[in-house]
LOPAVEX-218015 format. One record per residue: residue in one letter; residue number from 0; x, y, z of N, C-alpha, C, O in turn. Coordinates in steps of 0.02 Angstrom, whole numbers, always signed. Example, Ala and Ser with C-alpha at 12.3 -4.5 7.8 and 13.67 -1.06 7.14 Angstrom:
LOPAVEX-218015
type	seq	nxx	nyy	nzz	caxx	cayy	cazz	cxx	cyy	czz	oxx	oyy	ozz
A	0	+660	-284	+390	+615	-225	+390	+660	-165	+390	+712	-166	+423;
S	1	+642	-112	+354	+684	-53	+357	+645	+2	+394	+670	+57	+402;
end
This chain:
LOPAVEX-218015
type	seq	nxx	nyy	nzz	caxx	cayy	cazz	cxx	cyy	czz	oxx	oyy	ozz
M	0	+3562	-1851	-6226	+3602	-1890	-6282	+3549	-1907	-6331	+3497	-1938	-6316;
Y	1	+3565	-1881	-6394	+3531	-1898	-6450	+3542	-1973	-6476	+3599	-1990	-6490;
I	2	+3494	-2014	-6484	+3508	-2082	-6502	+3462	-2095	-6567	+3402	-2085	-6568;
L	3	+3500	-2117	-6619	+3472	-2130	-6682	+3434	-2194	-6687	+3465	-2246	-6672;
G	4	+3371	-2197	-6706	+3327	-2255	-6707	+3315	-2275	-6639	+3303	-2233	-6595;
N	5	+3319	-2346	-6627	+3302	-2371	-6559	+3365	-2378	-6520	+3362	-2396	-6462;
G	6	+3424	-2364	-6547	+3487	-2363	-6507	+3519	-2435	-6494	+3569	-2443	-6459;
D	7	+3486	-2482	-6522	+3516	-2548	-6514	+3564	-2571	-6565	+3602	-2618	-6557;
V	8	+3560	-2533	-6619	+3619	-2554	-6675	+3685	-2542	-6648	+3699	-2488	-6620;
K	9	+3728	-2591	-6655	+3797	-2586	-6635	+3840	-2547	-6691	+3833	-2558	-6751;
V	10	+3881	-2506	-6666	+3925	-2469	-6710	+3993	-2469	-6694	+4003	-2481	-6634;
D	11	+4046	-2460	-6729	+4114	-2452	-6716	+4131	-2384	-6685	+4109	-2332	-6711;
W	12	+4169	-2383	-6629	+4195	-2329	-6593	+4266	-2333	-6594	+4293	-2386	-6582;
S	13	+4302	-2277	-6608	+4374	-2278	-6609	+4404	-2223	-6566	+4381	-2166	-6566;
S	14	+4458	-2244	-6526	+4486	-2193	-6487	+4549	-2164	-6529	+4579	-2199	-6569;
I	15	+4564	-2105	-6519	+4623	-2073	-6555	+4693	-2112	-6540	+4738	-2116	-6581;
S	16	+4696	-2141	-6478	+4759	-2175	-6463	+4757	-2239	-6499	+4809	-2259	-6523;
D	17	+4700	-2274	-6506	+4702	-2337	-6538	+4711	-2326	-6620	+4743	-2365	-6655;
I	18	+4681	-2270	-6644	+4695	-2254	-6713	+4768	-2249	-6730	+4794	-2274	-6780;
G	19	+4800	-2213	-6683	+4873	-2203	-6693	+4913	-2268	-6686	+4964	-2274	-6719;
N	20	+4893	-2315	-6646	+4924	-2376	-6638	+4910	-2416	-6705	+4953	-2448	-6735;
F	21	+4849	-2411	-6722	+4831	-2448	-6793	+4868	-2424	-6854	+4888	-2463	-6898;
I	22	+4877	-2357	-6857	+4917	-2326	-6913	+4989	-2347	-6906	+5017	-2365	-6958;
A	23	+5024	-2349	-6848	+5089	-2364	-6838	+5101	-2434	-6853	+5154	-2449	-6881;
A	24	+5054	-2482	-6836	+5059	-2549	-6852	+5050	-2556	-6929	+5083	-2600	-6958;
T	25	+5009	-2519	-6962	+4997	-2533	-7033	+5057	-2507	-7075	+5075	-2535	-7126;
L	26	+5087	-2451	-7048	+5150	-2434	-7080	+5211	-2471	-7071	+5259	-2465	-7109;
A	27	+5210	-2509	-7017	+5265	-2559	-7004	+5256	-2615	-7053	+5306	-2647	-7072;
R	28	+5199	-2630	-7072	+5189	-2697	-7119	+5142	-2680	-7175	+5087	-2705	-7180;
P	29	+5165	-2637	-7214	+5125	-2614	-7276	+5102	-2668	-7313	+5048	-2662	-7341;
Q	30	+5137	-2730	-7318	+5113	-2781	-7356	+5046	-2812	-7330	+5013	-2844	-7372;
D	31	+5024	-2806	-7273	+4970	-2827	-7247	+4907	-2789	-7260	+4851	-2812	-7250;
S	32	+4919	-2728	-7284	+4860	-2684	-7295	+4855	-2655	-7364	+4811	-2615	-7377;
K	33	+4905	-2676	-7412	+4912	-2644	-7471	+4845	-2668	-7514	+4826	-2727	-7518;
N	34	+4815	-2612	-7543	+4759	-2618	-7583	+4694	-2650	-7545	+4646	-2678	-7572;
K	35	+4705	-2639	-7478	+4639	-2660	-7440	+4604	-2602	-7400	+4634	-2551	-7385;
T	36	+4539	-2613	-7384	+4506	-2567	-7350	+4510	-2581	-7270	+4496	-2637	-7247;
L	37	+4528	-2532	-7233	+4547	-2551	-7165	+4493	-2520	-7120	+4467	-2468	-7140;
N	38	+4475	-2544	-7066	+4437	-2523	-7014	+4471	-2533	-6948	+4499	-2585	-6930;
F	39	+4466	-2474	-6914	+4498	-2475	-6848	+4462	-2463	-6790	+4474	-2412	-6757;
P	40	+4412	-2510	-6771	+4367	-2500	-6713	+4409	-2518	-6652	+4450	-2565	-6651;
S	41	+4394	-2475	-6598	+4419	-2485	-6534	+4372	-2528	-6494	+4391	-2563	-6447;
D	42	+4306	-2525	-6517	+4251	-2566	-6483	+4194	-2558	-6530	+4192	-2514	-6573;
T	43	+4143	-2610	-6520	+4080	-2603	-6561	+4027	-2607	-6508	+4018	-2659	-6476;
V	44	+3991	-2551	-6500	+3937	-2550	-6442	+3884	-2503	-6472	+3896	-2460	-6515;
S	45	+3822	-2517	-6445	+3763	-2487	-6460	+3764	-2417	-6427	+3800	-2406	-6379;
Q	46	+3724	-2369	-6454	+3716	-2301	-6423	+3679	-2315	-6357	+3692	-2275	-6312;
N	47	+3638	-2363	-6343	+3608	-2371	-6277	+3663	-2391	-6227	+3665	-2367	-6171;
R	48	+3702	-2432	-6248	+3759	-2458	-6203	+3805	-2398	-6185	+3828	-2391	-6128;
I	49	+3816	-2357	-6236	+3861	-2291	-6218	+3822	-2252	-6172	+3855	-2224	-6128;
A	50	+3757	-2244	-6170	+3726	-2206	-6124	+3726	-2231	-6058	+3733	-2194	-6009;
E	51	+3715	-2308	-6053	+3723	-2342	-5994	+3790	-2332	-5956	+3793	-2316	-5896;
M	52	+3846	-2343	-6000	+3910	-2333	-5974	+3927	-2260	-5942	+3961	-2256	-5891;
L	53	+3903	-2207	-5975	+3901	-2140	-5957	+3870	-2136	-5886	+3898	-2107	-5840;
E	54	+3814	-2166	-5879	+3776	-2164	-5815	+3817	-2202	-5760	+3823	-2178	-5703;
E	55	+3842	-2258	-5779	+3883	-2298	-5731	+3946	-2260	-5707	+3965	-2267	-5649;
Y	56	+3974	-2225	-5747	+4042	-2196	-5734	+4029	-2126	-5704	+4071	-2101	-5667;
S	57	+3977	-2097	-5718	+3968	-2023	-5698	+3922	-2021	-5631	+3921	-1974	-5592;
G	58	+3886	-2077	-5626	+3836	-2080	-5573	+3776	-2038	-5583	+3732	-2036	-5540;
K	59	+3773	-2003	-5644	+3713	-1967	-5658	+3673	-1997	-5715	+3696	-2034	-5758;
K	60	+3609	-1976	-5709	+3561	-2002	-5763	+3571	-1965	-5825	+3572	-1904	-5824;
V	61	+3580	-2003	-5885	+3581	-1978	-5955	+3521	-1972	-5985	+3488	-2022	-5997;
E	62	+3497	-1911	-6001	+3436	-1905	-6037	+3439	-1927	-6110	+3480	-1901	-6148;
R	63	+3399	-1971	-6128	+3403	-1996	-6199	+3346	-1968	-6241	+3288	-1968	-6219;
V	64	+3361	-1947	-6296	+3317	-1915	-6352	+3322	-1964	-6411	+3369	-1963	-6451;
Y	65	+3270	-2007	-6414	+3267	-2053	-6480	+3243	-2014	-6531	+3193	-1979	-6527;
V	66	+3285	-2022	-6588	+3265	-1987	-6651	+3247	-2042	-6698	+3289	-2085	-6713;
P	67	+3180	-2045	-6725	+3162	-2094	-6774	+3202	-2096	-6836	+3224	-2042	-6857;
M	68	+3213	-2150	-6868	+3261	-2154	-6926	+3228	-2105	-6976	+3267	-2067	-7004;
E	69	+3165	-2099	-6991	+3135	-2061	-7042	+3158	-1993	-7027	+3175	-1959	-7075;
E	70	+3161	-1968	-6970	+3189	-1899	-6960	+3262	-1897	-6969	+3285	-1847	-6997;
V	71	+3302	-1943	-6951	+3371	-1944	-6964	+3377	-1934	-7042	+3411	-1887	-7062;
H	72	+3349	-1973	-7082	+3351	-1966	-7158	+3336	-1901	-7181	+3369	-1876	-7227;
R	73	+3286	-1870	-7153	+3259	-1798	-7172	+3321	-1745	-7153	+3341	-1703	-7193;
V	74	+3345	-1754	-7092	+3404	-1713	-7077	+3468	-1717	-7124	+3502	-1670	-7144;
V	75	+3479	-1784	-7136	+3535	-1795	-7186	+3524	-1763	-7252	+3570	-1734	-7281;
E	76	+3466	-1768	-7275	+3446	-1732	-7336	+3449	-1654	-7330	+3471	-1619	-7375;
D	77	+3426	-1629	-7275	+3431	-1558	-7262	+3458	-1544	-7197	+3421	-1544	-7148;
P	78	+3525	-1529	-7193	+3554	-1518	-7134	+3532	-1451	-7093	+3552	-1442	-7035;
S	79	+3493	-1411	-7122	+3466	-1350	-7096	+3415	-1375	-7039	+3396	-1338	-6994;
L	80	+3397	-1439	-7044	+3340	-1463	-6996	+3367	-1487	-6930	+3331	-1504	-6883;
V	81	+3440	-1489	-6928	+3469	-1512	-6863	+3450	-1458	-6810	+3456	-1398	-6820;
P	82	+3426	-1491	-6750	+3401	-1446	-6696	+3458	-1402	-6673	+3515	-1424	-6670;
K	83	+3440	-1332	-6657	+3488	-1287	-6641	+3533	-1302	-6589	+3592	-1284	-6590;
E	84	+3500	-1341	-6532	+3542	-1358	-6471	+3599	-1412	-6489	+3647	-1423	-6453;
V	85	+3586	-1441	-6546	+3642	-1493	-6568	+3692	-1448	-6604	+3750	-1454	-6586;
T	86	+3679	-1404	-6650	+3730	-1367	-6687	+3765	-1322	-6645	+3822	-1305	-6662;
E	87	+3737	-1297	-6587	+3772	-1247	-6542	+3825	-1283	-6498	+3874	-1252	-6476;
S	88	+3814	-1349	-6486	+3860	-1382	-6440	+3904	-1432	-6475	+3948	-1461	-6444;
S	89	+3892	-1444	-6539	+3934	-1491	-6575	+4002	-1468	-6592	+4011	-1410	-6612;
K	90	+4052	-1512	-6586	+4123	-1494	-6608	+4125	-1516	-6679	+4177	-1502	-6709;
I	91	+4083	-1544	-6708	+4083	-1564	-6778	+4039	-1509	-6820	+3980	-1498	-6805;
P	92	+4069	-1480	-6868	+4031	-1432	-6905	+3961	-1463	-6933	+3959	-1517	-6962;
V	93	+3910	-1425	-6920	+3848	-1450	-6947	+3815	-1404	-6984	+3761	-1418	-7010;
end
């Protein structure tokens, strides 16, 4: 599992079913969201905690590859630097 930085920063994670529920609720009460920026997090968890949960639920050790933020910034500027093993297995076009 590639972990950006030290992996301790918490980020929002969203499940598809939760997004569907949030959208339905928003459409039912448009006055609550008119002209507002909405965020639909299912949970707020660090990448390290995600790795721990994967280990807990699978019973298998998760290999962690920590990517320094300097490297992350380089890859954002030049996507051709994304490691081949990431681009070959990603469901997101890189």
